[in-house]
C-alpha positions as CSV (number, residue, x, y, z in Angstrom):
1,M,0.0,0.0,0.0
2,K,1.7,3.2,-1.2
3,E,1.7,6.0,1.3
4,K,3.2,9.4,1.2
5,T,3.7,10.7,4.7
6,S,5.0,13.9,6.2
7,S,6.4,14.3,9.7
8,I,4.3,16.3,12.1
9,F,7.5,17.7,13.6
10,Q,8.4,19.8,10.6
11,K,9.1,23.3,11.6
12,E,6.6,24.9,9.3
13,I,3.8,22.5,10.5
14,L,4.6,23.2,14.1
15,I,4.6,27.0,13.7
16,Q,1.3,26.9,11.8
17,A,-0.3,24.6,14.4
18,L,1.0,26.8,17.3
19,K,-0.7,29.9,15.7
20,G,-3.8,27.9,15.1
21,S,-4.0,26.9,18.7
22,F,-4.4,30.5,19.8
23,T,-6.8,31.6,17.0
24,R,-9.1,28.7,17.9
25,L,-9.5,30.1,21.4
26,N,-12.3,32.2,20.0
27,P,-15.5,30.8,21.7
28,I,-17.4,30.9,18.4
29,T,-14.8,28.6,16.9
30,L,-15.0,26.3,20.0
31,L,-18.7,25.9,19.6
32,K,-17.8,23.0,17.2
33,N,-16.3,21.2,20.3
34,P,-18.6,21.7,23.3
35,V,-16.4,19.8,25.7
36,M,-13.4,22.1,25.2
37,L,-15.7,25.1,25.2
38,I,-16.8,24.2,28.8
39,V,-13.1,23.8,29.7
40,E,-12.4,27.3,28.3
41,I,-15.3,28.8,30.2
42,G,-13.9,27.2,33.3
43,A,-10.4,28.6,32.6
44,V,-12.0,32.1,32.2
45,I,-13.8,31.7,35.6
46,T,-10.6,30.6,37.4
47,T,-8.7,33.4,35.7
48,V,-11.1,36.0,37.0
49,Q,-11.1,34.3,40.5
50,T,-7.2,34.4,40.5
51,I,-7.2,38.1,39.5
52,I,-9.6,38.9,42.3
53,N,-7.4,37.0,44.8
54,I,-4.3,38.8,43.7
55,I,-6.1,42.2,44.1
56,T,-7.6,41.3,47.5
57,G,-4.3,39.8,48.8
58,A,-5.8,36.3,49.2
59,G,-3.8,33.2,48.4
60,Y,-3.5,32.7,44.7
61,L,-0.6,30.3,44.0
62,F,-2.9,27.2,43.8
63,N,-5.5,29.1,41.8
64,I,-3.0,30.4,39.2
65,Q,-1.6,26.9,38.7
66,I,-5.0,25.5,38.1
67,T,-5.8,28.4,35.7
68,L,-2.6,27.9,33.7
69,W,-3.2,24.2,33.3
70,L,-6.8,24.7,32.2
71,W,-5.6,27.1,29.5
72,F,-3.0,24.6,28.5
73,T,-5.7,21.9,28.2
74,V,-7.6,24.0,25.7
75,L,-4.5,25.0,23.8
76,F,-3.3,21.4,23.6
77,A,-6.7,20.4,22.3
78,N,-6.6,23.2,19.7
79,F,-3.0,22.2,18.8
80,A,-4.1,18.6,18.1
81,E,-6.7,19.8,15.6
82,A,-4.4,22.5,14.1
83,I,-1.5,20.1,13.5
84,A,-3.9,17.6,11.9
85,E,-5.0,20.3,9.4
86,S,-1.4,21.7,8.9
87,Q,-0.2,18.3,7.6
88,G,-2.4,18.6,4.6
89,K,-2.4,22.4,4.1
90,A,1.0,22.5,2.5
91,R,-0.1,20.2,-0.2
92,A,-3.4,22.2,-0.6
93,E,-1.5,25.4,-1.0
94,S,0.7,24.1,-3.8
95,L,-2.4,22.7,-5.5
96,K,-4.1,26.2,-5.1
97,R,-1.1,27.8,-6.8
98,S,-1.1,25.4,-9.7
99,R,-4.8,25.9,-10.2
100,S,-4.7,29.7,-10.1
101,E,-1.8,30.0,-12.5
102,A,-3.2,27.7,-15.2
103,Q,-4.5,29.1,-18.5
104,A,-6.8,27.5,-21.0
105,L,-7.5,27.7,-24.7
106,I,-11.3,27.6,-25.0
107,L,-12.7,26.4,-28.3
108,H,-15.5,28.3,-29.9
109,D,-18.1,26.9,-32.2
110,D,-16.5,28.5,-35.2
111,G,-13.2,26.7,-34.5
112,S,-11.4,29.7,-33.1
113,T,-9.6,29.7,-29.7
114,E,-9.4,32.2,-26.9
115,E,-7.0,32.2,-23.9
116,V,-8.9,32.4,-20.6
117,S,-8.1,31.6,-16.9
118,A,-8.6,28.0,-16.0
119,L,-10.7,29.2,-13.0
120,S,-13.4,30.6,-15.4
121,L,-14.1,27.3,-17.1
122,K,-17.5,25.7,-16.6
123,K,-19.1,22.4,-17.3
124,G,-19.7,21.9,-21.0
125,D,-16.8,24.1,-22.2
126,R,-14.4,22.6,-24.8
127,V,-10.7,23.4,-24.6
128,L,-7.7,22.7,-26.7
129,V,-4.6,21.4,-24.8
130,E,-1.2,21.2,-26.6
131,E,2.0,19.5,-25.7
132,G,3.6,20.9,-22.6
133,D,0.4,22.6,-21.4
134,I,-1.2,22.2,-18.0
135,I,-4.6,20.6,-18.3
136,P,-6.9,23.4,-17.0
137,S,-9.7,21.5,-15.4
138,D,-11.4,18.1,-15.1
139,G,-12.8,16.6,-18.2
140,D,-13.1,13.9,-20.8
141,I,-10.9,13.7,-23.9
142,S,-13.3,14.1,-26.9
143,E,-10.5,14.0,-29.5
144,G,-6.9,12.8,-29.6
145,T,-4.5,10.6,-27.6
146,A,-2.1,12.0,-25.0
147,L,0.7,11.1,-22.6
148,V,-0.1,12.8,-19.3
149,D,2.1,13.5,-16.3
150,E,-0.2,13.2,-13.2
151,S,2.5,13.5,-10.6
152,A,1.3,16.9,-9.4
153,V,-1.9,15.2,-8.2
154,T,-1.0,11.6,-7.6
155,G,2.7,11.8,-6.8
156,E,3.4,9.1,-9.4
157,S,6.2,10.0,-11.7
158,A,5.4,7.5,-14.5
159,P,3.3,9.2,-17.2
160,V,0.0,7.6,-18.3
161,V,-1.8,7.3,-21.6
162,R,-5.2,9.0,-21.9
163,E,-7.4,8.8,-25.1
164,S,-10.8,9.6,-26.4
165,G,-13.5,6.9,-26.1
166,G,-13.4,4.0,-23.8
167,D,-12.8,4.0,-20.0
168,K,-9.4,5.9,-20.1
169,S,-10.7,9.3,-21.3
170,G,-10.8,11.2,-18.0
171,V,-8.2,13.8,-17.2
172,T,-7.6,15.9,-14.1
173,G,-7.0,19.6,-13.8
174,G,-3.5,20.5,-12.7
175,T,-1.8,17.6,-14.6
176,K,0.6,18.2,-17.5
177,L,0.3,17.1,-21.1
178,L,3.7,15.6,-22.1
179,S,2.9,14.7,-25.7
180,G,0.1,14.9,-28.2
181,T,-2.7,17.5,-28.8
182,I,-6.2,16.8,-27.4
183,K,-9.6,18.4,-27.1
184,I,-11.3,18.2,-23.7
185,Q,-14.9,18.5,-22.7
186,I,-15.0,20.1,-19.3
187,T,-17.0,18.1,-16.8
188,A,-16.8,20.2,-13.6
189,D,-17.9,23.7,-12.7
190,P,-15.6,26.0,-10.8
191,G,-15.2,24.9,-7.2
192,H,-16.2,21.3,-7.9
193,T,-13.0,19.9,-9.5
194,F,-10.8,17.1,-8.0
195,L,-8.4,19.8,-6.8
196,D,-11.2,21.7,-5.1
197,N,-12.3,18.5,-3.4
198,M,-8.7,17.7,-2.3
199,I,-8.3,21.2,-0.9
200,G,-11.6,21.2,0.8
201,M,-11.0,17.9,2.5
202,V,-7.9,19.3,4.4
203,E,-9.7,22.4,5.5
204,S,-11.8,21.7,8.6
205,A,-14.5,24.2,7.8
206,K,-15.5,22.2,4.8
207,R,-14.9,18.7,6.3
208,Q,-18.0,16.7,6.8
209,K,-18.3,14.9,10.1
210,T,-19.1,11.2,9.7
211,P,-22.2,9.7,11.3
212,N,-20.3,7.8,14.0
213,E,-18.3,10.9,14.8
214,K,-21.6,12.8,15.2
215,A,-23.0,10.0,17.4
216,L,-19.8,10.0,19.6
217,E,-20.0,13.8,19.8
218,I,-23.6,13.6,21.1
219,L,-22.5,11.1,23.7
220,L,-19.7,13.4,24.8
221,I,-22.1,16.3,25.1
222,A,-24.5,14.2,27.1
223,L,-21.8,13.1,29.5
224,T,-20.5,16.7,29.8
225,T,-24.0,18.0,30.6
226,L,-24.4,15.3,33.3
227,F,-21.1,16.2,34.9
228,V,-21.9,19.9,34.8
229,A,-25.2,19.2,36.6
230,V,-23.3,17.2,39.2
231,V,-20.7,19.9,39.8
232,V,-23.3,22.7,39.9
233,T,-25.3,20.9,42.6
234,L,-22.3,19.7,44.5
235,P,-21.7,22.8,46.6
236,A,-25.2,22.5,48.0
237,F,-24.6,18.9,49.1
238,A,-21.1,19.8,50.4
239,G,-22.5,22.7,52.4
240,Y,-25.1,20.4,54.0
241,M,-22.2,18.2,55.1
242,G,-20.2,21.2,56.3
243,I,-17.6,21.1,53.5
244,S,-16.6,24.3,51.6
245,I,-15.4,23.7,48.0
246,S,-13.6,26.6,46.2
247,I,-14.5,27.5,42.6
248,P,-11.1,26.4,41.2
249,I,-11.5,23.0,42.8
250,L,-15.0,22.6,41.5
251,I,-13.9,23.5,38.0
252,A,-10.9,21.2,38.3
253,L,-13.3,18.4,39.3
254,L,-15.6,19.1,36.3
255,V,-12.7,19.1,33.8
256,C,-11.3,15.9,35.2
257,L,-14.8,14.2,35.2
258,M,-15.6,15.3,31.6
259,P,-14.2,13.2,28.7
260,T,-11.7,15.9,27.8
261,T,-9.1,13.5,26.3
262,I,-11.3,12.2,23.5
263,G,-13.2,15.5,23.3
264,A,-9.8,17.1,22.5
265,L,-8.6,14.5,20.0
266,L,-11.9,13.7,18.2
267,P,-11.5,16.5,15.6
268,A,-7.9,15.6,15.0
269,I,-8.8,11.9,14.5
270,G,-11.5,12.9,11.9
271,I,-9.2,15.3,10.0
272,A,-6.3,12.8,10.2
273,G,-8.5,10.1,8.8
274,M,-9.4,12.2,5.7
275,D,-5.7,13.1,5.3
276,R,-4.7,9.5,5.5
277,L,-7.0,8.8,2.5
278,L,-5.5,11.8,0.7
279,Q,-2.0,10.4,1.4
280,H,-3.2,7.3,-0.4
281,N,-4.5,9.5,-3.3
282,V,-8.1,8.9,-2.5
283,V,-10.5,11.9,-2.4
284,A,-13.5,11.2,-0.2
285,L,-16.5,13.3,-1.4
286,S,-18.7,12.3,1.5
287,G,-18.1,11.8,5.3
288,R,-20.7,9.0,5.1
289,A,-18.5,7.1,2.6
290,V,-15.5,7.3,4.9
291,E,-17.6,5.9,7.7
292,A,-19.1,3.2,5.5
293,S,-15.7,2.1,4.3
294,G,-14.9,0.9,7.8
295,D,-18.2,-1.0,8.2
296,V,-18.3,-2.6,4.7
297,S,-19.4,-6.3,4.8
298,V,-19.2,-7.1,1.0
299,V,-16.7,-6.0,-1.6
300,L,-17.3,-6.5,-5.3
301,L,-14.0,-6.9,-7.2
302,D,-13.3,-6.9,-10.9
303,K,-11.1,-9.9,-11.8
304,T,-9.0,-7.9,-14.3
305,G,-6.6,-5.5,-12.7
306,T,-7.8,-6.2,-9.2
307,I,-7.3,-9.9,-8.6
308,T,-5.2,-10.6,-11.7
309,L,-2.5,-8.5,-13.5
310,G,-4.9,-8.1,-16.4
311,N,-2.8,-9.8,-19.0
312,R,-2.4,-13.5,-19.6
313,M,1.2,-14.7,-19.2
314,A,2.9,-17.7,-20.7
315,T,3.8,-20.2,-18.0
316,E,4.5,-23.5,-19.7
317,F,5.5,-25.1,-23.0
318,I,3.8,-28.5,-23.7
319,P,5.4,-30.2,-26.8
320,A,3.5,-32.6,-29.0
321,A,4.5,-36.2,-29.3
322,D,7.8,-36.7,-31.1
323,V,8.6,-33.0,-30.9
324,K,11.6,-31.9,-28.9
325,M,11.0,-29.2,-26.2
326,N,13.7,-27.0,-27.7
327,D,12.1,-27.1,-31.1
328,L,8.7,-25.9,-29.7
329,I,10.4,-23.2,-27.7
330,Q,12.4,-21.9,-30.6
331,A,9.4,-21.8,-32.9
332,S,7.4,-20.0,-30.1
333,L,10.2,-17.5,-29.7
334,M,10.5,-16.8,-33.4
335,S,6.8,-16.4,-34.0
336,S,6.5,-14.0,-31.0
337,L,9.5,-11.6,-31.7
338,A,7.3,-9.1,-33.4
339,D,4.3,-9.7,-31.2
340,E,3.9,-6.5,-29.0
341,T,0.9,-7.8,-27.1
342,P,1.5,-8.6,-23.4
343,E,0.9,-12.3,-24.2
344,G,3.5,-12.2,-27.0
345,R,6.1,-10.5,-24.8
346,S,5.5,-13.0,-22.1
347,I,6.2,-15.9,-24.5
348,V,9.5,-14.3,-25.5
349,K,10.4,-13.8,-21.9
350,L,9.6,-17.4,-21.0
351,A,11.4,-18.8,-24.1
352,K,14.6,-16.8,-23.3
353,K,14.5,-18.1,-19.7
354,E,14.1,-21.7,-20.8
355,L,16.8,-21.4,-23.5
356,D,19.1,-19.3,-21.3
357,I,19.6,-16.7,-23.9
358,H,19.6,-12.9,-23.9
359,G,18.0,-10.3,-26.2
360,R,21.3,-9.6,-28.0
361,N,21.7,-13.3,-29.1
362,I,18.4,-13.3,-31.0
363,H,19.0,-12.7,-34.7
364,P,16.2,-13.7,-37.0
365,P,17.3,-14.6,-40.6
366,E,17.3,-11.8,-43.2
367,D,14.5,-13.5,-45.1
368,T,12.2,-13.4,-42.1
369,I,8.6,-12.0,-42.6
370,F,6.5,-11.5,-39.6
371,V,2.8,-12.2,-39.9
372,P,0.6,-10.0,-37.6
373,F,-2.5,-11.2,-35.8
374,T,-5.8,-10.5,-37.5
375,P,-9.4,-11.1,-36.2
376,E,-10.1,-13.1,-39.3
377,T,-7.2,-15.6,-39.0
378,R,-6.9,-15.5,-35.2
379,M,-3.2,-16.3,-35.7
380,S,0.1,-14.6,-35.9
381,G,3.5,-15.9,-36.7
382,V,6.6,-15.7,-38.9
383,D,7.7,-16.9,-42.4
384,I,11.4,-17.8,-42.6
385,G,11.9,-18.8,-46.2
386,S,9.6,-21.8,-46.8
387,N,9.2,-22.5,-43.1
388,K,5.9,-21.0,-41.9
389,I,5.4,-20.9,-38.1
390,R,2.0,-20.0,-36.7
391,K,0.6,-19.6,-33.2
392,G,-3.1,-19.0,-32.3
393,S,-6.3,-20.5,-30.9
394,A,-6.8,-24.3,-31.2
395,D,-9.4,-24.1,-33.9
396,A,-7.5,-21.5,-36.0
397,I,-4.4,-23.7,-35.9
398,E,-6.4,-26.7,-36.8
399,T,-7.7,-24.9,-39.9
400,F,-4.0,-24.0,-40.8
401,V,-2.8,-27.6,-40.3
402,V,-5.7,-29.1,-42.2
403,G,-5.1,-26.6,-45.0
404,N,-1.6,-28.2,-45.3
405,G,-3.1,-31.7,-45.6
406,L,-2.3,-32.7,-42.0
407,T,-4.3,-33.4,-38.9
408,V,-4.2,-32.5,-35.2
409,S,-3.2,-35.5,-33.0
410,P,-5.5,-36.6,-30.1
411,E,-2.6,-36.0,-27.7
412,V,-2.5,-32.3,-28.7
413,K,-6.3,-32.0,-28.4
414,K,-6.1,-33.6,-24.9
415,A,-3.3,-31.1,-23.9
416,V,-5.6,-28.2,-25.1
417,D,-8.5,-29.6,-23.1
418,D,-6.3,-30.1,-20.0
419,V,-5.2,-26.5,-20.2
420,S,-8.8,-25.2,-20.6
421,V,-10.1,-27.4,-17.8
422,K,-7.7,-25.7,-15.4
423,G,-9.1,-22.3,-16.4
424,D,-6.1,-21.3,-18.5
425,T,-5.9,-20.4,-22.2
426,P,-4.2,-22.8,-24.7
427,L,-2.2,-21.3,-27.5
428,V,-1.2,-23.8,-30.2
429,V,2.0,-23.6,-32.2
430,A,2.4,-25.3,-35.6
431,N,4.5,-25.1,-38.8
432,E,4.0,-26.5,-42.3
433,N,4.9,-30.0,-41.0
434,G,2.3,-30.1,-38.3
435,V,1.5,-29.1,-34.6
436,L,4.6,-28.5,-32.5
437,G,2.8,-28.1,-29.2
438,V,0.8,-25.9,-26.8
439,I,1.7,-22.8,-24.8
440,R,-0.2,-22.4,-21.5
441,L,-1.4,-18.8,-21.0
442,K,-2.4,-18.1,-17.5
443,D,-4.1,-15.2,-15.7
444,I,-1.5,-14.3,-13.2
445,I,-2.8,-13.6,-9.7
446,K,-1.5,-10.3,-8.3
447,K,1.3,-10.7,-5.7
448,G,-0.2,-10.5,-2.2
449,I,-3.8,-10.5,-3.3
450,K,-4.5,-13.9,-1.6
451,N,-3.2,-12.5,1.8
452,K,-5.3,-9.3,1.2
453,L,-8.5,-11.4,0.6
454,A,-7.7,-13.6,3.6
455,Q,-7.3,-10.5,5.7
456,L,-10.7,-9.2,4.5
457,R,-12.2,-12.6,5.6
458,R,-10.7,-12.2,9.0
459,M,-12.3,-8.8,9.2
460,G,-15.6,-10.3,8.5
461,I,-15.8,-9.0,4.9
462,K,-17.0,-11.2,2.0
463,S,-15.2,-10.8,-1.3
464,I,-16.9,-11.5,-4.6
465,M,-15.1,-11.6,-7.9
466,I,-16.9,-10.3,-11.0
467,T,-15.7,-11.5,-14.4
468,G,-16.8,-12.0,-17.9
469,D,-14.9,-15.3,-18.2
470,N,-16.6,-18.6,-18.5
471,P,-17.5,-20.4,-15.2
472,L,-14.6,-22.9,-15.5
473,T,-12.0,-20.2,-15.8
474,A,-13.7,-18.0,-13.2
475,A,-13.8,-20.9,-10.7
476,S,-10.1,-21.7,-11.2
477,I,-9.0,-18.1,-10.6
478,A,-11.4,-17.7,-7.7
479,A,-10.0,-20.8,-6.0
480,E,-6.4,-19.7,-6.6
481,A,-7.0,-16.2,-5.3
482,G,-9.2,-17.3,-2.4
483,V,-12.3,-15.1,-3.0
484,D,-15.4,-16.1,-1.1
485,D,-17.7,-16.2,-4.2
486,F,-17.7,-15.2,-7.9
487,S,-20.0,-14.3,-10.7
488,A,-19.0,-15.6,-14.2
489,Q,-20.1,-14.3,-17.6
490,A,-21.2,-11.1,-15.9
491,R,-23.1,-8.5,-17.8
492,P,-22.8,-4.8,-17.1
493,E,-25.9,-4.9,-15.0
494,T,-24.7,-7.8,-12.9
495,K,-23.0,-5.6,-10.4
496,L,-26.1,-3.5,-9.8
497,E,-28.2,-6.6,-9.3
498,M,-25.7,-8.0,-6.8
499,I,-25.4,-4.8,-4.9
500,R,-29.2,-4.6,-4.5
501,K,-29.3,-8.2,-3.5
502,Y,-26.9,-7.8,-0.6
503,Q,-28.3,-4.4,0.5
504,S,-31.9,-5.7,0.6
505,G,-31.2,-9.1,2.2
506,D,-32.0,-9.9,5.8
507,N,-28.6,-8.6,6.9
508,Q,-28.7,-5.5,4.8
509,Y,-24.9,-5.5,4.1
510,L,-22.9,-2.4,3.3
511,V,-21.4,-3.0,-0.1
512,A,-18.2,-1.5,-1.7
513,M,-17.1,-1.5,-5.3
514,I,-14.7,0.2,-7.7
515,G,-15.4,1.1,-11.3
516,D,-14.3,3.3,-14.2
517,G,-16.7,2.9,-17.1
518,T,-20.0,4.5,-17.9
519,N,-21.6,1.1,-17.5
520,D,-20.4,1.0,-13.9
521,A,-22.2,4.3,-13.1
522,P,-25.6,2.7,-12.0
523,A,-23.8,0.3,-9.7
524,L,-21.5,3.0,-8.3
525,A,-24.6,5.1,-7.5
526,Q,-26.1,2.2,-5.6
527,A,-23.0,1.1,-3.6
528,D,-22.4,2.4,-0.1
529,V,-18.7,2.9,-0.8
530,A,-18.3,3.7,-4.5
531,V,-14.8,4.3,-5.7
532,A,-14.3,5.7,-9.2
533,M,-10.9,5.8,-11.0
534,S,-9.8,9.3,-11.9
535,A,-9.0,8.1,-15.4
536,G,-12.5,6.8,-15.8
537,T,-15.5,8.5,-17.5
538,S,-17.2,11.5,-16.0
539,A,-20.4,9.4,-15.5
540,A,-18.5,7.0,-13.2
541,R,-16.8,9.9,-11.3
542,E,-20.1,11.7,-10.8
543,A,-21.8,8.5,-9.5
544,A,-19.0,7.7,-7.0
545,N,-18.5,9.0,-3.4
546,M,-14.7,8.5,-3.5
547,I,-12.2,9.1,-6.3
548,D,-8.9,7.1,-6.7
549,L,-6.4,9.4,-8.2
550,D,-4.0,6.5,-9.0
551,S,-6.7,4.7,-11.0
552,S,-5.7,1.4,-9.3
553,P,-8.4,-1.3,-9.3
554,S,-6.9,-2.9,-6.1
555,K,-7.2,0.4,-4.2
556,L,-10.6,-0.7,-2.9
557,L,-8.9,-3.1,-0.5
558,D,-6.7,-0.4,0.8
559,I,-9.7,2.0,1.3
560,V,-11.5,-0.7,3.4
561,E,-8.4,-1.1,5.5
562,I,-8.0,2.6,6.0
563,G,-11.7,2.9,7.0
564,K,-11.2,0.1,9.6
565,E,-8.1,1.9,11.0
566,I,-10.1,5.2,11.4
567,L,-12.8,3.4,13.3
568,I,-10.3,1.4,15.4
569,T,-8.3,4.6,16.3
570,R,-11.5,6.4,17.4
571,G,-12.6,3.4,19.5
572,A,-9.1,2.9,21.0
573,L,-8.7,6.5,22.1
574,T,-12.3,6.6,23.4
575,T,-11.6,3.5,25.5
576,F,-8.4,5.1,26.8
577,S,-10.1,8.4,27.6
578,I,-12.9,6.8,29.6
579,A,-10.5,4.4,31.4
580,N,-8.1,7.1,32.5
581,D,-10.9,9.1,34.1
582,V,-11.1,6.4,36.8
583,A,-7.7,7.4,38.2
584,K,-8.7,11.0,38.3
585,Y,-11.8,10.1,40.3
586,F,-9.5,8.5,42.9
587,A,-7.4,11.6,43.0
588,I,-10.1,14.3,43.1
589,I,-12.9,12.7,45.3
590,P,-10.8,12.0,48.4
591,A,-9.2,15.5,48.0
592,V,-12.6,17.1,48.2
593,F,-14.2,15.1,51.0
594,A,-11.4,13.4,53.0
595,V,-10.8,16.4,55.3
596,A,-14.4,16.3,56.7
597,Y,-14.8,12.6,56.3
598,P,-11.4,10.9,57.1
599,E,-12.8,7.5,56.4
600,L,-12.9,8.4,52.7
601,G,-9.1,8.5,52.9
602,I,-9.3,4.8,52.0
603,L,-10.0,5.9,48.4
604,N,-6.6,7.7,48.3
605,I,-5.1,4.5,47.0
606,M,-2.3,6.4,45.3
607,G,-1.2,7.9,48.6
608,L,-1.3,11.5,47.3
609,S,0.4,14.0,49.6
610,T,-2.3,16.7,50.1
611,P,-5.7,17.6,48.7
612,S,-4.2,20.5,46.8
613,S,-1.3,18.4,45.3
614,A,-3.8,15.7,44.3
615,V,-6.1,18.1,42.5
616,L,-3.2,19.9,40.8
617,A,-1.6,16.5,39.7
618,A,-4.9,15.4,38.2
619,V,-5.4,18.6,36.3
620,I,-1.8,18.6,35.0
621,F,-2.1,15.0,33.9
622,N,-5.4,15.7,32.2
623,A,-3.7,18.5,30.2
624,I,-0.4,16.8,29.2
625,V,-1.9,13.5,28.1
626,I,-3.5,15.3,25.1
627,P,-0.3,16.3,23.3
628,L,1.2,12.9,24.2
629,L,-1.6,11.2,22.3
630,I,-1.5,13.5,19.3
631,P,1.0,11.3,17.3
632,L,-1.3,8.3,17.8
633,A,-4.4,10.2,16.8
634,L,-2.7,11.4,13.6
635,R,-0.9,8.1,12.7
636,G,-3.8,5.9,13.6
637,V,-4.0,2.5,15.2
638,K,-2.8,0.0,12.5
639,F,-5.0,-3.0,11.6
640,R,-2.8,-6.0,12.2
641,E,-3.0,-8.4,9.3
642,T,-3.0,-11.5,11.5
643,S,-5.9,-10.2,13.7
644,S,-9.4,-11.4,13.7
645,V,-12.1,-8.9,14.7
646,S,-12.6,-10.5,18.1
647,R,-8.9,-10.8,18.8
648,L,-8.3,-7.2,17.7
649,L,-11.1,-6.0,20.0
650,G,-9.6,-8.0,23.0
651,M,-6.1,-6.7,22.2
652,N,-7.3,-3.0,22.0
653,L,-9.3,-3.4,25.3
654,L,-6.2,-4.7,26.9
655,I,-3.8,-2.1,25.5
656,Y,-5.9,1.0,25.6
657,G,-8.4,0.1,28.3
658,G,-5.7,-1.5,30.6
659,G,-3.2,1.2,29.7
660,G,-5.9,3.9,30.3
661,L,-6.3,2.6,33.8
662,I,-2.6,2.1,34.7
663,I,-0.9,5.1,33.1
664,P,-2.9,7.8,34.9
665,F,-2.3,6.2,38.3
666,V,1.5,6.2,37.7
667,G,1.4,9.6,36.0
668,I,-0.6,11.3,38.7
669,K,1.5,9.8,41.5
670,L,4.7,11.0,39.9
671,L,3.3,14.5,39.3
672,D,2.2,14.6,43.0
673,I,5.7,13.7,44.1
674,L,7.1,16.4,41.8
675,I,4.6,19.0,43.0
676,T,5.3,18.2,46.6
677,T,9.1,18.3,46.1
678,L,8.9,21.7,44.4
679,G,6.5,23.0,47.0
680,L,3.8,23.9,44.4
681,G,0.8,22.3,46.1
682,G,0.0,25.2,48.5
């Protein structure tokens, strides 16, 4: 899985994040994060109380420390969100510059052209792009073939071919035309291009919150409201028991009771999740799609390009009876030297390997005439003097052999049938003297795809292969790759039918798929996670809710994995946040009530020195744990390939639940010792 990462400790990122921490202190900005807004209100109240104490000459050392750490809590929370945004903003700024500087040659109906700003182009405009120009906006090539450098958007240095017609006609604004001249039909209005979506996704104001994120936020608000009610009514109960609680201690109690850790990190986790998708060159057009990618139960995978390499490769030479292996290999090599198809090149490669020769040793005779493949003959080959070598489908070669007054032996026919039964493609080689043998062409399974599919299965996700191959070939590839099910001889509407079937069943599965053609658009519109390739047609891109800028069919598996990681990270840090509140209860509650009720001292299991040092230690730990968890929130909790869902849940409960219980006890105790040693608890 390709990933382009940037360190969060770069000087520019840290400076931007530090500035953002202070600008986010605006209460209107903090309305998006009610938990931290309450902490800021508490910090303001203790600030006022401290100022009053200083003016009146009352003791203020304890109050000023509580106040400072409350402000640090808010600043650390703001810093977490700001640094998450800053990671992507550098890329966004460079994209903005490339967009604003681009010019376009717009084509008028009379054939004339006019140079305009790329930002003024709208859907339906036609533009002319020449060699060396920057493609001004997203569109489909209506005329011409081009070699395009997409590195500005995808980060990949290798240029790609784009051409009119078919499923490789889409081009992206901001990429560069290396060769050729093309006409483009613009498919996006200003503000709605890929670049605009990429820029928008790294700017929090435009980031959509996912459904689970909203649900967790509601839970945090409910818990905060509950604890506010508890703290507001506490002085009345304490007064009845003859206990006086100062305002700073009440606010410290509230801040420690509230789920401030996850409240502080939740925005950063959401932004970092979107940025992680962007680092993998995936633009999420909807927060719901990001959420669904982590909850997907069924993935539909095209065989070609996703499970297999997409080209059949020669893997074996099978000589006919009384034919030497070397004679078959030599004939196969000579007949394929001019064959530029992937299959032809693979035959040459395998032949050279078997014969242990190199490219410079291959010298076809001067009287060699290469015969190209045609749909009519379904053969290709070579004529070397009177020696005619042909390779092609079994029936085409049989016609060639019969035309020379010969027959195909039963042994060759059996070899052809054996290759076919195993789901491979037989290619028969013959010359004017008869059949020389059979070449096995095999759909090569992508390296690592079997492990990927096994990992999906452990995650509880069912994989289904879609292919136009016959059932025999489909079953062979499905068995080798390890998919859970397959659909053979699939028509364009098969995907749509399968998506509806799984979505409307008793379990109502969430379904993910990837596509690039116009015929994929209905299925993409129906799927819960619909990934379109950027090189695909505009119809496919408009129907999708995610765009893969690398146009890699196997990217769907990575997206599902990233979605899982986003959910796991949020769950792990929520577990840690709730668990570490337990230690703070054992620090704060005895500090408040133990003086009047010494028997409550039994709750002081950490042996904290004084009530003041206990409260201060809890508040300081509550603040500093936020920046310590920022790297984890941004990097995410990785999904371990060997993990099942139940095992992963147990492991995370042990690490983040157990760690959330133990670390605060140790941290608060160490802080209490430090505070007491420095004499700061008074």
